[in-house]
C-alpha positions, 0 to 999 in steps of 0.5 A: 502639189497643185493648189487645187486639187481633186476634190468632191463637194455636195449640199441639198441633192447637189454634187460637184465632182472633177469634170472627167470623159465619162461626162461627155454624154451628160454634159451634152444632154445638159446643153441641149436642154434649151440649146444653150450654145445658141446664146452668144453670151455663153460658152456652152458647147454645142454637142459635137464640141463636148469632147473638146470641151472636156479635153480644154478643161482637162489640160487647164487643170494640167496646167494649174489654171483651171479646175472644172466640176461636172454639177450632178443631181444626187437623185438621178445622176444627171448631170446639171452643168458645169463650173470652174475655178479658173485664172487660179494665182497660187501666189496671191491665193485668188481665184475666179470662179466661171465657166458656169452654166445649167440646163435649163430646167434647172435654171432660176432653181437652187442649183446655182446658189448651192454651187456657188455657196459650195465652190465658195466655201472651198476657195475661202474656208479650204484653200485659203483665198484672200479674194474670189473673183467673177467675170461675165459679158457686160450684155449677160444682165442674168449673169450679173444680177446673179454674181451680185446676189452672191454678194460681190462686188463690181470692180470694173469694166474692162473694155474690148477685153474678148472675142465673143462666140460669134466673132464680136468684141466684148466688153468685160465686168469683173467682180470679186469678194474678200475673204473677211466679206464671205461670212456674211455673204455665206449667211445670206446665201443659207438664209435664201437657200433655207428660204426657198429650197424645199424642204 
């Protein structure tokens, strides 16, 4: 039995469902909204690479270290992007949340906060995780701000850690949240959503 089993999560008009080959066209359209693959600090697939992107995610699920979700607009069925649990370590009840990206038209909306609330809630409340982590490029300042808004704490920077898509070597900024910090973080995120989500 896998630590992360298939599950569908939903709230505030946003649904997270296990990523599948059936999402290929929708995911390619989401990436095309803003030509997100041109950003050197993200891992968004180019349209012709969408199938390989999904295949890689499914292989990660089979191997037990990644579980990818498609992010869906419940009202329209439109694919908004993707997010994953990754670097799953059942022995210490730890997961990271990443491989996250959204079509440009829903960035800076309630979508990211809603998705993170769903994923964090599932990790802490259902999987019994002790720690949830995040990592991002040292030059992805928007991502760092978004992670910090979740209530995560900066653990440090791993220097010379990974290759970017353009072949340069990046430093990786690491964040985490412990189970004891989750109730306060959840309350704050719910407060922010109530203030900014249209009725």
